[in-house]
All heavy atoms as an XYZ file, in Angstrom:
878
protein
N     -45.112    -15.832     73.526
C     -45.972    -16.365     74.555
C     -45.145    -16.609     75.859
O     -44.057    -17.076     75.788
C     -46.583    -17.703     74.101
C     -47.482    -18.228     75.215
S     -47.947    -19.966     75.017
C     -48.699    -20.176     73.486
N     -45.752    -16.215     76.991
C     -45.103    -16.361     78.274
C     -45.361    -17.753     78.862
O     -46.383    -18.368     78.553
C     -45.615    -15.325     79.245
C     -45.174    -13.954     78.948
O     -44.182    -13.810     78.108
O     -45.707    -12.956     79.441
N     -44.388    -18.195     79.643
C     -44.586    -19.491     80.363
C     -45.490    -19.181     81.528
O     -45.131    -18.486     82.390
C     -43.208    -20.030     80.787
C     -43.330    -21.423     81.409
O     -44.405    -21.797     81.859
N     -42.228    -22.086     81.442
N     -46.627    -19.818     81.523
C     -47.609    -19.506     82.543
C     -47.236    -19.973     83.960
O     -47.582    -19.414     84.940
C     -48.994    -20.089     82.133
C     -49.595    -19.464     80.864
C     -50.874    -20.186     80.524
C     -49.817    -17.998     80.983
N     -46.518    -21.106     83.958
C     -46.114    -21.693     85.258
C     -45.164    -20.781     85.983
O     -45.208    -20.606     87.253
C     -45.579    -23.081     85.085
N     -44.124    -20.229     85.289
C     -43.124    -19.497     85.978
C     -43.237    -17.980     85.750
O     -42.550    -17.238     86.414
C     -41.704    -19.927     85.527
O     -41.582    -19.638     84.105
C     -41.438    -21.402     85.822
N     -43.970    -17.595     84.772
C     -44.141    -16.212     84.500
C     -42.999    -15.588     83.747
O     -42.834    -14.389     83.626
N     -42.124    -16.451     83.133
C     -40.997    -16.001     82.371
C     -41.384    -15.982     80.892
O     -42.148    -16.820     80.432
C     -39.752    -16.882     82.599
O     -40.054    -18.183     82.220
C     -39.314    -16.838     84.020
N     -40.811    -15.096     80.109
C     -41.130    -15.081     78.650
C     -40.606    -16.305     78.024
O     -39.545    -16.821     78.336
C     -40.439    -13.771     78.183
C     -39.488    -13.382     79.292
C     -39.924    -14.022     80.507
N     -41.255    -16.767     76.969
C     -40.856    -17.867     76.169
C     -39.693    -17.483     75.319
O     -39.472    -16.281     75.015
C     -42.029    -18.375     75.322
N     -38.789    -18.450     74.955
C     -37.674    -18.105     74.034
C     -38.181    -17.548     72.742
O     -39.160    -17.893     72.217
C     -36.975    -19.437     73.872
C     -37.668    -20.399     74.644
C     -38.874    -19.835     75.268
N     -37.392    -16.544     72.237
C     -37.709    -15.955     70.976
C     -36.914    -16.666     69.872
O     -35.733    -16.813     69.983
C     -37.286    -14.440     70.956
O     -37.936    -13.841     72.093
C     -37.707    -13.767     69.680
N     -37.570    -17.115     68.860
C     -36.901    -17.859     67.777
C     -36.995    -17.017     66.519
O     -38.038    -16.595     66.070
C     -37.587    -19.185     67.546
C     -36.896    -19.953     66.394
C     -37.612    -20.029     68.765
N     -35.815    -16.669     65.956
C     -35.808    -15.903     64.707
C     -35.248    -16.812     63.632
O     -35.010    -17.957     63.759
N     -35.069    -16.211     62.415
C     -34.546    -16.986     61.315
C     -33.140    -17.487     61.540
O     -32.824    -18.573     61.168
C     -34.608    -16.070     60.034
N     -32.301    -16.663     62.121
C     -30.901    -17.113     62.311
C     -30.580    -17.230     63.811
O     -29.436    -17.649     64.038
C     -29.981    -16.086     61.683
C     -30.120    -15.976     60.161
O     -30.651    -16.982     59.636
O     -29.727    -14.967     59.572
N     -31.378    -16.849     64.675
C     -30.916    -16.887     66.130
C     -32.037    -17.528     66.941
O     -33.197    -17.587     66.616
C     -30.761    -15.446     66.692
O     -31.979    -14.749     66.537
C     -29.640    -14.705     65.863
N     -31.575    -17.985     68.120
C     -32.467    -18.488     69.128
C     -32.037    -17.821     70.375
O     -30.885    -17.900     70.763
C     -32.339    -20.052     69.311
C     -33.176    -20.555     70.455
C     -32.790    -20.773     67.996
N     -32.953    -17.184     71.063
C     -32.684    -16.495     72.284
C     -33.353    -17.219     73.471
O     -34.538    -17.405     73.400
C     -33.108    -15.047     72.234
C     -32.857    -14.251     73.487
C     -33.452    -12.858     73.489
O     -34.146    -12.535     72.546
N     -33.189    -12.094     74.517
N     -32.579    -17.649     74.436
C     -33.126    -18.392     75.551
C     -33.117    -17.454     76.793
O     -32.231    -16.667     76.969
C     -32.333    -19.638     75.860
C     -32.257    -20.573     74.716
C     -32.890    -21.918     74.971
O     -33.255    -22.166     76.159
O     -33.017    -22.719     74.075
N     -34.143    -17.576     77.585
C     -34.239    -16.814     78.809
C     -33.869    -17.775     79.957
O     -34.423    -18.881     80.090
C     -35.636    -16.254     78.991
C     -35.729    -15.491     80.332
C     -36.036    -15.347     77.864
N     -32.906    -17.370     80.733
C     -32.439    -18.221     81.825
C     -33.220    -17.783     83.125
O     -33.444    -16.631     83.368
C     -30.939    -17.994     82.101
C     -30.106    -18.510     80.935
C     -28.622    -18.309     81.222
O     -28.226    -17.749     82.231
N     -27.786    -18.898     80.369
N     -33.632    -18.840     83.856
C     -34.305    -18.583     85.085
C     -33.339    -18.455     86.195
O     -32.340    -19.205     86.241
C     -35.314    -19.770     85.402
C     -36.433    -19.795     84.419
C     -37.392    -20.861     84.832
O     -37.584    -21.115     86.033
O     -37.956    -21.505     83.924
N     -33.558    -17.650     87.203
C     -32.758    -17.514     88.353
C     -33.472    -18.223     89.454
O     -34.617    -17.956     89.762
C     -32.588    -16.030     88.729
O     -32.005    -15.319     87.636
C     -31.643    -15.890     89.936
N     -32.806    -19.203     90.138
C     -33.495    -19.966     91.141
C     -33.798    -19.047     92.360
O     -33.075    -18.118     92.666
C     -32.487    -21.060     91.540
C     -31.171    -20.628     91.014
C     -31.477    -19.667     89.895
N     -34.922    -19.313     92.960
C     -35.271    -18.554     94.151
C     -34.427    -18.953     95.304
O     -34.086    -20.084     95.492
C     -36.767    -18.900     94.497
N     -34.022    -17.980     96.087
C     -33.178    -18.281     97.326
C     -33.969    -19.052     98.262
O     -35.185    -18.853     98.489
C     -32.786    -16.897     97.805
C     -33.788    -15.956     97.314
C     -34.301    -16.524     96.003
N     -33.244    -20.019     98.915
C     -33.878    -20.812     99.957
C     -33.227    -20.527    101.272
O     -31.983    -20.348    101.335
C     -33.761    -22.318     99.648
O     -32.370    -22.584     99.440
C     -34.542    -22.699     98.355
N     -33.992    -20.474    102.313
C     -33.495    -20.120    103.614
C     -33.111    -21.417    104.323
O     -33.929    -22.343    104.459
C     -34.486    -19.344    104.416
C     -34.799    -18.048    103.675
C     -34.002    -19.121    105.807
C     -35.916    -17.283    104.297
N     -31.869    -21.499    104.842
C     -31.417    -22.699    105.653
C     -30.989    -23.859    104.820
O     -30.609    -24.842    105.335
N     -31.080    -23.829    103.505
C     -30.707    -24.891    102.685
C     -29.156    -25.184    102.708
O     -28.767    -26.379    102.651
C     -31.110    -24.687    101.227
N     -28.396    -24.153    102.872
C     -26.946    -24.367    102.910
C     -26.495    -25.080    104.156
O     -25.649    -25.919    104.160
C     -26.191    -22.982    102.863
C     -26.585    -22.013    103.956
O     -27.700    -22.229    104.540
O     -25.806    -21.109    104.221
N     -27.209    -24.948    105.266
C     -26.904    -25.688    106.480
C     -27.195    -27.136    106.334
O     -26.364    -28.026    106.692
C     -27.723    -25.092    107.664
O     -27.499    -23.689    107.778
C     -27.371    -25.772    108.939
N     -28.364    -27.462    105.743
C     -28.676    -28.892    105.490
C     -27.724    -29.503    104.484
O     -27.277    -30.598    104.657
C     -30.080    -28.983    104.938
C     -30.495    -30.403    104.613
C     -31.096    -28.461    106.060
N     -27.369    -28.789    103.463
C     -26.435    -29.362    102.436
C     -25.041    -29.592    102.991
O     -24.411    -30.597    102.701
C     -26.366    -28.365    101.275
N     -24.661    -28.699    103.897
C     -23.293    -28.907    104.564
C     -23.278    -30.156    105.404
O     -22.367    -30.896    105.389
C     -22.933    -27.711    105.429
O     -22.960    -26.502    104.570
C     -21.573    -27.822    106.036
N     -24.342    -30.372    106.177
C     -24.436    -31.539    106.997
C     -24.473    -32.857    106.173
O     -23.903    -33.854    106.567
C     -25.602    -31.496    107.910
C     -25.519    -30.374    108.984
C     -26.838    -30.184    109.719
O     -27.892    -30.735    109.394
N     -26.769    -29.408    110.782
N     -25.136    -32.757    105.009
C     -25.219    -34.012    104.223
C     -23.935    -34.222    103.454
O     -23.570    -35.321    103.098
C     -26.441    -33.868    103.269
C     -27.811    -33.936    103.987
C     -28.878    -33.625    103.000
O     -28.689    -33.176    101.947
N     -30.111    -33.838    103.519
N     -23.181    -33.136    103.106
C     -21.981    -33.313    102.271
C     -20.821    -33.838    103.085
O     -19.882    -34.345    102.512
C     -21.600    -31.910    101.734
N     -20.825    -33.798    104.370
C     -19.729    -34.321    105.242
C     -20.128    -35.627    105.910
O     -20.786    -35.539    107.004
C     -19.357    -33.241    106.252
C     -18.756    -31.981    105.644
C     -18.368    -30.989    106.673
O     -18.599    -31.167    107.864
N     -17.917    -29.828    106.222
N     -19.810    -36.720    105.364
C     -20.203    -38.002    105.979
C     -19.394    -38.197    107.214
O     -18.403    -37.540    107.484
C     -19.797    -39.064    104.901
C     -18.811    -38.441    104.070
C     -19.084    -36.907    104.057
N     -19.840    -39.123    108.008
C     -19.141    -39.468    109.254
C     -17.666    -39.777    108.974
O     -17.335    -40.492    108.070
C     -19.879    -40.614    109.863
C     -19.310    -41.069    111.195
O     -18.941    -40.196    112.029
O     -19.130    -42.255    111.403
N     -16.762    -39.237    109.769
C     -15.358    -39.378    109.554
C     -14.932    -40.876    109.666
O     -14.060    -41.330    108.945
C     -14.510    -38.604    110.540
C     -14.529    -37.144    110.265
C     -13.644    -36.398    111.305
C     -13.616    -34.913    110.987
N     -12.750    -34.203    112.015
N     -15.566    -41.594    110.605
C     -15.285    -43.042    110.753
C     -15.644    -43.800    109.531
O     -14.904    -44.745    109.039
C     -15.959    -43.575    112.005
O     -15.687    -44.932    112.125
N     -16.819    -43.490    108.948
C     -17.267    -44.240    107.771
C     -16.343    -43.918    106.584
O     -16.031    -44.756    105.799
C     -18.697    -43.884    107.476
N     -15.926    -42.608    106.485
C     -15.090    -42.212    105.366
C     -13.713    -42.905    105.464
O     -13.152    -43.345    104.529
C     -14.920    -40.716    105.414
C     -14.291    -40.166    104.129
C     -14.340    -38.626    104.080
N     -13.529    -38.078    105.208
C     -13.766    -37.020    105.812
N     -14.789    -36.227    105.493
N     -13.023    -36.578    106.808
N     -13.181    -43.002    106.746
C     -11.909    -43.678    106.946
C     -12.041    -45.114    106.530
O     -11.183    -45.696    105.743
C     -11.482    -43.619    108.426
C     -10.327    -44.535    108.749
C      -9.036    -44.101    108.440
C     -10.528    -45.743    109.303
C      -7.929    -44.956    108.678
C      -9.467    -46.646    109.577
C      -8.160    -46.230    109.256
N     -13.131    -45.821    106.910
C     -13.298    -47.190    106.634
C     -13.367    -47.401    105.113
O     -12.683    -48.304    104.588
C     -14.599    -47.667    107.290
C     -14.830    -49.201    107.066
C     -16.087    -49.643    107.787
C     -16.331    -51.071    107.504
N     -17.514    -51.639    108.120
N     -14.095    -46.561    104.395
C     -14.236    -46.672    102.942
C     -12.900    -46.497    102.286
O     -12.494    -47.292    101.434
C     -15.221    -45.625    102.443
C     -15.381    -45.669    100.950
C     -16.286    -44.580    100.452
O     -16.963    -43.883    101.282
O     -16.334    -44.364     99.178
N     -12.180    -45.485    102.644
C     -10.818    -45.194    102.004
C      -9.817    -46.250    102.381
O      -9.041    -46.626    101.515
C     -10.399    -43.780    102.358
C     -11.166    -42.691    101.733
C     -10.547    -41.351    101.935
C     -11.356    -40.321    101.154
N     -11.000    -40.268     99.760
N      -9.834    -46.730    103.627
C      -8.886    -47.709    104.079
C      -9.139    -49.065    103.297
O      -8.188    -49.722    102.881
C      -8.981    -47.940    105.568
N     -10.361    -49.382    103.124
C     -10.680    -50.649    102.365
C     -10.203    -50.484    100.906
O      -9.621    -51.439    100.379
C     -12.155    -50.862    102.419
C     -12.650    -51.431    103.818
C     -14.205    -51.527    103.891
O     -14.878    -51.008    102.998
O     -14.610    -52.130    104.864
N     -10.424    -49.366    100.280
C     -10.060    -49.118     98.861
C      -8.508    -49.195     98.794
O      -7.981    -49.872     97.891
C     -10.534    -47.825     98.369
C     -12.011    -47.829     98.150
O     -12.613    -48.834     97.925
N     -12.599    -46.609     98.105
N      -7.817    -48.483     99.658
C      -6.315    -48.485     99.581
C      -5.716    -49.868     99.917
O      -4.785    -50.246     99.273
C      -5.783    -47.415    100.525
C      -6.039    -46.011    100.119
C      -5.426    -45.674     98.738
O      -4.364    -46.080     98.452
N      -6.225    -44.934     97.937
N      -6.278    -50.511    100.919
C      -5.772    -51.863    101.238
C      -5.945    -52.848    100.084
O      -5.087    -53.636     99.745
C      -6.504    -52.376    102.485
O      -6.189    -51.439    103.573
C      -5.955    -53.751    102.871
N      -7.101    -52.749     99.385
C      -7.332    -53.580     98.234
C      -6.273    -53.308     97.142
O      -5.753    -54.189     96.488
C      -8.754    -53.342     97.677
O      -9.681    -53.776     98.561
N      -5.930    -52.029     96.903
C      -4.908    -51.683     95.930
C      -3.586    -52.187     96.348
O      -2.859    -52.719     95.487
C      -4.874    -50.138     95.765
C      -6.037    -49.575     95.063
C      -5.950    -48.080     95.002
C      -7.199    -47.439     94.374
N      -7.062    -45.933     94.319
N      -3.190    -52.116     97.540
C      -1.925    -52.608     98.071
C      -1.884    -54.098     97.878
O      -0.818    -54.656     97.427
C      -1.649    -52.185     99.562
C      -0.481    -52.950    100.105
C      -1.487    -50.680     99.697
N      -2.976    -54.789     98.216
C      -2.893    -56.258     98.053
C      -2.832    -56.646     96.594
O      -2.149    -57.622     96.307
C      -4.184    -56.834     98.686
C      -4.107    -56.627    100.254
S      -5.589    -57.168    101.114
C      -5.288    -58.942    101.193
N      -3.429    -55.905     95.699
C      -3.321    -56.235     94.302
C      -1.873    -55.971     93.808
O      -1.353    -56.768     93.020
C      -4.289    -55.316     93.458
N      -1.252    -55.024     94.339
C       0.210    -54.736     93.973
C       1.071    -55.841     94.542
O       2.116    -56.227     93.854
C       0.677    -53.384     94.440
C       0.013    -52.209     93.718
C       0.283    -52.193     92.223
O       1.413    -52.435     91.782
O      -0.694    -51.973     91.461
N       0.803    -56.347     95.700
C       1.563    -57.453     96.269
C       1.402    -58.667     95.419
O       2.364    -59.419     95.189
C       1.189    -57.728     97.740
C       1.628    -56.528     98.615
C       1.691    -59.012     98.273
C       1.156    -56.562    100.038
N       0.281    -58.902     94.884
C      -0.005    -60.052     94.008
C       0.897    -59.937     92.716
O       1.417    -60.926     92.217
C      -1.453    -60.154     93.566
C      -2.293    -60.725     94.713
C      -3.780    -60.788     94.345
O      -4.076    -60.886     93.150
O      -4.616    -60.814     95.195
N       1.027    -58.656     92.213
C       1.926    -58.490     91.098
C       3.359    -58.763     91.459
O       4.117    -59.274     90.643
C       1.800    -56.997     90.585
C       0.493    -56.716     89.936
C       0.471    -55.192     89.551
C      -0.873    -54.764     89.003
N      -0.827    -53.354     88.657
N       3.739    -58.408     92.667
C       5.085    -58.631     93.060
C       5.348    -60.106     93.218
O       6.435    -60.570     92.941
C       5.382    -57.921     94.463
C       6.700    -58.028     95.079
C       7.679    -57.260     94.208
C       6.643    -57.425     96.477
N       4.346    -60.832     93.580
C       4.469    -62.310     93.732
C       4.876    -62.950     92.387
O       5.575    -63.937     92.336
C       3.157    -62.882     94.223
C       3.257    -64.391     94.528
C       1.967    -64.909     95.099
O       0.980    -64.220     95.122
N       1.977    -66.143     95.564
N       4.466    -62.331     91.296
C       4.795    -62.916     89.984
C       6.314    -62.878     89.756
O       6.785    -63.618     88.891
C       4.009    -62.135     88.887
C       2.507    -62.417     88.961
C       1.797    -61.612     87.915
C       0.293    -61.865     88.064
N      -0.453    -61.097     87.084
N       7.004    -61.963     90.386
C       8.447    -61.896     90.179
C       9.174    -63.155     90.747
O      10.331    -63.395     90.449
C       9.064    -60.674     90.896
C       8.614    -59.333     90.342
C       9.184    -58.234     91.197
C       9.164    -59.251     88.928
N       8.468    -63.986     91.478
C       9.124    -65.240     92.027
C       9.218    -66.308     90.968
O       9.857    -67.344     91.280
C       8.292    -65.716     93.213
O       7.026    -66.263     92.728
N       8.694    -66.150     89.798
C       8.747    -67.111     88.730
C      10.179    -67.179     88.174
O      10.666    -66.349     87.460
C       7.741    -66.783     87.611
C       7.607    -67.855     86.643
O       8.479    -68.706     86.453
N       6.514    -67.826     85.865
N      10.822    -68.285     88.523
C      12.243    -68.429     88.087
C      12.372    -68.708     86.616
O      13.461    -68.639     86.115
C      12.955    -69.610     88.897
C      13.054    -69.233     90.395
C      14.386    -69.692     90.896
N      14.584    -69.368     92.260
C      15.570    -68.547     92.683
N      16.399    -68.061     91.849
N      15.751    -68.325     93.993
N      11.312    -68.966     85.919
C      11.324    -69.192     84.490
C      11.682    -67.849     83.805
O      12.316    -67.861     82.718
C       9.997    -69.750     84.013
C       9.889    -69.991     82.561
C       8.538    -70.525     82.166
C       8.421    -70.799     80.729
N       7.079    -71.262     80.290
N      11.290    -66.759     84.385
C      11.494    -65.441     83.747
C      12.520    -64.579     84.533
O      13.006    -63.637     83.990
C      10.184    -64.700     83.722
C       9.115    -65.408     82.909
C       8.087    -66.029     83.496
C       9.260    -65.494     81.479
C       7.142    -66.676     82.722
C       8.336    -66.134     80.755
C       7.256    -66.753     81.339
O       6.245    -67.374     80.603
N      12.758    -64.891     85.830
C      13.695    -63.995     86.594
C      14.714    -64.825     87.356
O      14.461    -65.922     87.772
C      12.836    -63.224     87.600
C      11.668    -62.457     86.981
C      10.366    -62.883     87.112
C      11.917    -61.246     86.314
C       9.363    -62.204     86.516
C      10.906    -60.555     85.759
C       9.617    -60.995     85.820
O       8.578    -60.335     85.254
N      15.832    -64.160     87.588
C      16.860    -64.738     88.363
C      17.116    -63.781     89.539
O      17.260    -62.583     89.361
C      18.210    -64.873     87.546
O      17.930    -65.706     86.461
C      19.311    -65.479     88.391
N      17.232    -64.375     90.765
C      17.430    -63.534     91.955
C      18.024    -64.429     92.954
O      18.003    -65.654     92.867
C      16.067    -62.933     92.461
C      14.961    -63.964     92.628
C      14.858    -64.616     93.821
C      14.145    -64.171     91.560
C      13.867    -65.595     93.961
C      13.119    -65.104     91.706
C      12.981    -65.862     92.910
O      11.968    -66.771     93.051
N      18.640    -63.754     93.992
C      19.276    -64.542     95.048
C      18.542    -64.200     96.391
O      17.731    -63.242     96.490
C      20.752    -64.312     95.191
C      21.117    -62.820     95.350
O      20.430    -62.101     96.111
N      22.191    -62.404     94.693
N      18.887    -64.898     97.431
C      18.215    -64.755     98.732
C      18.497    -63.350     99.322
O      17.627    -62.794    100.024
C      18.615    -65.840     99.693
O      19.954    -65.831     99.944
N      19.676    -62.854     99.056
C      20.036    -61.446     99.555
C      19.057    -60.445     98.920
O      18.587    -59.566     99.695
C      21.448    -61.152     99.209
C      21.902    -59.818     99.772
C      23.367    -59.541     99.408
O      24.195    -60.365     99.581
O      23.630    -58.369     98.947
N      18.821    -60.539     97.691
C      17.898    -59.620     97.002
C      16.429    -59.766     97.579
O      15.767    -58.779     97.781
C      17.875    -59.847     95.540
C      19.161    -59.429     94.817
C      19.165    -59.823     93.352
O      18.830    -60.978     93.026
N      19.546    -58.916     92.504
N      16.003    -60.990     97.801
C      14.713    -61.226     98.338
C      14.607    -60.652     99.755
O      13.604    -59.975    100.082
C      14.379    -62.810     98.351
C      13.110    -63.030     99.080
C      14.316    -63.294     96.915
N      15.667    -60.848    100.557
C      15.574    -60.356    101.896
C      15.551    -58.751    101.917
O      14.893    -58.153    102.714
C      16.769    -60.827    102.735
C      16.659    -62.308    103.074
O      15.533    -62.842    103.082
N      17.751    -62.995    103.268
N      16.366    -58.242    100.989
C      16.452    -56.727    100.853
C      15.086    -56.188    100.412
O      14.599    -55.214    100.950
C      17.533    -56.313     99.881
C      17.793    -54.850     99.917
C      18.951    -54.481     98.973
O      19.698    -55.351     98.508
O      19.175    -53.250     98.888
N      14.468    -56.830     99.463
C      13.175    -56.435     98.949
C      12.138    -56.454    100.013
O      11.413    -55.461    100.285
C      12.771    -57.394     97.774
C      11.388    -57.213     97.212
C      11.279    -55.875     96.440
C      11.064    -58.318     96.286
N      12.034    -57.594    100.709
C      11.000    -57.663    101.749
C      11.320    -56.885    103.029
O      10.411    -56.430    103.740
C      10.709    -59.153    102.081
C       9.855    -59.789    101.011
C      10.478    -60.569    100.008
C       8.490    -59.580    100.915
C       9.697    -61.100     99.022
C       7.746    -60.160     99.925
C       8.357    -60.887     98.943
N      12.597    -56.620    103.259
C      13.001    -55.701    104.317
C      12.511    -54.363    104.065
O      12.029    -53.619    104.990
N      12.646    -53.885    102.795
C      12.159    -52.559    102.458
C      10.658    -52.441    102.610
O      10.117    -51.395    103.102
C      12.590    -52.187    101.018
N       9.981    -53.472    102.148
C       8.492    -53.432    102.271
C       8.139    -53.444    103.741
O       7.213    -52.693    104.115
C       7.920    -54.761    101.539
C       8.049    -54.588    100.052
C       6.426    -54.852    101.859
C       7.758    -55.774     99.210
N       8.737    -54.255    104.567
C       8.451    -54.329    105.977
C       8.716    -52.982    106.660
O       7.940    -52.553    107.449
C       9.210    -55.459    106.709
C       8.772    -55.701    108.081
C       7.316    -56.141    108.166
O       6.879    -57.068    107.513
N       6.532    -55.430    108.989
N       9.815    -52.348    106.261
C      10.121    -50.992    106.822
C       9.044    -49.984    106.458
O       8.641    -49.178    107.307
C      11.443    -50.521    106.308
O      12.499    -51.319    106.807
N       8.555    -50.040    105.205
C       7.487    -49.126    104.787
C       6.169    -49.380    105.568
O       5.513    -48.433    105.989
C       7.284    -49.279    103.260
N       5.937    -50.643    105.791
C       4.761    -50.970    106.558
C       4.872    -50.511    108.012
O       3.897    -49.970    108.605
C       4.497    -52.496    106.537
C       3.971    -53.112    105.208
C       3.974    -54.661    105.293
C       2.576    -52.579    104.952
N       6.001    -50.712    108.560
C       6.275    -50.308    109.965
C       6.187    -48.766    110.094
O       5.571    -48.244    111.026
C       7.682    -50.731    110.434
C       7.692    -52.266    110.615
O       6.659    -52.967    110.631
O       8.865    -52.817    110.666
N       6.732    -48.038    109.112
C       6.673    -46.580    109.104
C       5.249    -46.049    108.985
O       4.816    -45.131    109.642
C       7.539    -45.917    108.029
C       9.039    -46.143    108.281
C       9.892    -45.707    107.071
O       9.331    -45.021    106.196
O      11.083    -46.020    107.066
N       4.559    -46.741    108.098
C       3.146    -46.362    107.899
C       2.312    -46.587    109.102
O       1.516    -45.774    109.526
C       2.517    -47.099    106.658
O       3.355    -46.804    105.498
C       1.059    -46.710    106.451
N       2.554    -47.768    109.757
C       1.780    -48.081    110.989
C       2.149    -47.061    112.042
O       1.194    -46.691    112.834
C       2.130    -49.477    111.433
C       1.260    -49.958    112.622
C       1.575    -51.447    112.894
C       0.699    -51.940    114.071
N       0.912    -53.348    114.363
N       3.361    -46.650    112.135
C       3.777    -45.693    113.157
C       3.035    -44.346    112.957
O       2.830    -43.622    113.886
C       5.267    -45.446    113.123
N       2.732    -43.970    111.717
C       2.078    -42.699    111.488
C       0.662    -42.691    112.084
O       0.071    -41.579    112.388
C       1.916    -42.300    109.989
O       1.125    -43.327    109.304
C       3.307    -42.214    109.394
N       0.114    -43.855    112.332
C      -1.277    -43.892    112.973
C      -1.137    -43.684    114.550
O      -2.151    -43.424    115.141
C      -1.937    -45.267    112.698
C      -2.433    -45.369    111.275
C      -1.703    -45.851    110.266
C      -3.743    -44.969    111.041
C      -2.189    -45.927    108.986
C      -4.261    -45.017    109.731
C      -3.450    -45.521    108.705
N       0.086    -43.820    115.067
C       0.228    -43.598    116.509
C       1.066    -42.443    116.834
O       1.110    -42.046    117.974
C       0.886    -44.908    117.064
O       2.159    -45.109    116.494
C      -0.008    -46.094    116.907
N       1.746    -41.812    115.849
C       2.514    -40.631    116.142
C       1.924    -39.418    115.335
O       1.178    -39.586    114.444
C       3.966    -40.765    115.781
O       4.082    -40.996    114.388
C       4.569    -41.922    116.593
N       2.409    -38.235    115.673
C       1.873    -37.102    114.998
C       2.799    -36.452    113.927
O       2.395    -35.544    113.214
C       1.475    -35.969    115.967
O       2.637    -35.613    116.715
N       4.051    -37.015    113.800
C       4.980    -36.434    112.842
C       5.441    -37.513    111.887
O       6.545    -38.148    112.080
C       6.211    -35.835    113.607
C       5.882    -34.674    114.419
O       4.948    -33.895    114.077
N       6.580    -34.435    115.518
N       4.758    -37.842    110.790
C       5.228    -38.802    109.859
C       6.415    -38.339    109.119
O       6.588    -37.129    108.841
C       3.969    -38.960    108.889
C       3.270    -37.662    109.032
C       3.475    -37.196    110.441
N       7.293    -39.309    108.753
C       8.538    -38.929    108.028
C       8.186    -38.874    106.528
O       7.221    -39.450    106.061
C       9.581    -40.067    108.261
C      10.107    -40.101    109.668
C      11.226    -41.119    109.844
O      11.814    -41.482    108.874
O      11.417    -41.563    110.969
N       9.110    -38.302    105.740
C       8.915    -38.179    104.287
C       9.142    -39.584    103.636
O       9.932    -40.394    104.177
C       9.882    -37.176    103.720
C       9.627    -35.760    104.157
C      10.492    -34.779    103.410
C      10.077    -33.363    103.787
N      10.768    -32.413    103.058
N       8.465    -39.775    102.559
C       8.547    -41.043    101.876
C       9.935    -41.229    101.146
O      10.495    -40.252    100.727
C       7.399    -41.163    100.842
C       6.049    -40.946    101.525
C       4.990    -41.417    100.580
C       3.597    -41.236    101.095
N       3.315    -41.232    102.423
N      10.288    -42.476    101.084
C      11.584    -42.829    100.423
C      11.299    -43.805     99.304
O      10.392    -44.642     99.372
C      12.526    -43.487    101.443
C      12.804    -42.590    102.639
C      13.516    -43.346    103.719
C      13.580    -42.542    104.991
N      13.793    -43.333    106.180
N      12.067    -43.765     98.264
C      11.970    -44.679     97.160
C      12.882    -45.875     97.356
O      13.960    -45.750     97.869
C      12.294    -44.031     95.818
C      11.410    -42.832     95.423
C      11.938    -42.249     94.094
C       9.993    -43.385     95.168
N      12.408    -47.063     96.943
C      13.204    -48.236     97.129
C      14.114    -48.429     95.944
O      13.782    -48.306     94.757
C      12.294    -49.510     97.202
C      13.070    -50.819     97.158
C      13.745    -51.248     98.265
C      13.120    -51.560     95.979
C      14.506    -52.428     98.216
C      13.822    -52.750     95.949
C      14.544    -53.173     97.094
N      15.417    -48.781     96.212
C      16.395    -49.167     95.204
C      17.253    -50.238     95.891
O      17.518    -50.237     97.075
C      17.315    -48.011     94.730
O      17.913    -47.459     95.881
C      16.470    -46.955     94.049
N      17.703    -51.247     95.057
C      18.612    -52.190     95.557
C      19.953    -51.573     95.829
O      20.391    -50.617     95.227
C      18.823    -53.320     94.520
C      17.695    -54.339     94.463
C      16.810    -54.303     93.446
C      17.481    -55.174     95.495
C      15.730    -55.172     93.332
C      16.450    -56.154     95.423
C      15.560    -56.084     94.378
N      20.619    -52.106     96.861
C      21.915    -51.500     97.285
C      23.014    -51.816     96.276
O      23.987    -51.021     96.197
C      22.311    -51.969     98.670
O      22.460    -53.380     98.702
N      22.954    -52.930     95.596
C      23.998    -53.353     94.657
C      23.440    -53.418     93.302
O      22.398    -53.829     93.035
C      24.659    -54.651     95.040
C      25.740    -55.050     94.099
C      25.257    -54.528     96.387
C-alpha cells in the first residue's frame, strides 16, 4: 500500500527482512541564507556569553587555590606566596594586553624557582 500523503510506497515487510523507503526532502529556495543568518549570533553577545563562562571558571579555580592557604595541611613561606601571586598577576597582565594588542605571546607554565 502506498502512503497517500507523500505518494511514496509503504515499507515491504517479509518473513526475515524489513525494507524501508527513505524520503528525499524537497529542495527549498533561500533556506540556506536564512539558516546562515540564524546560525551566527551577534559577535558581542557571543563574546559576553563566553567571557562570563570563562570568568566563572577562573574564579572557581581561584577558590580552589585559596584552599592552599590552610596551614593545617600545607607549609609555605612568604617568598612562595609572592612568587605564586606574581605569576598569576603576570598571566592576568599578559591576557589583558592581548585585548589591546594584535600579537599575543605564547603561554608559559608556572613552576616555582626553587
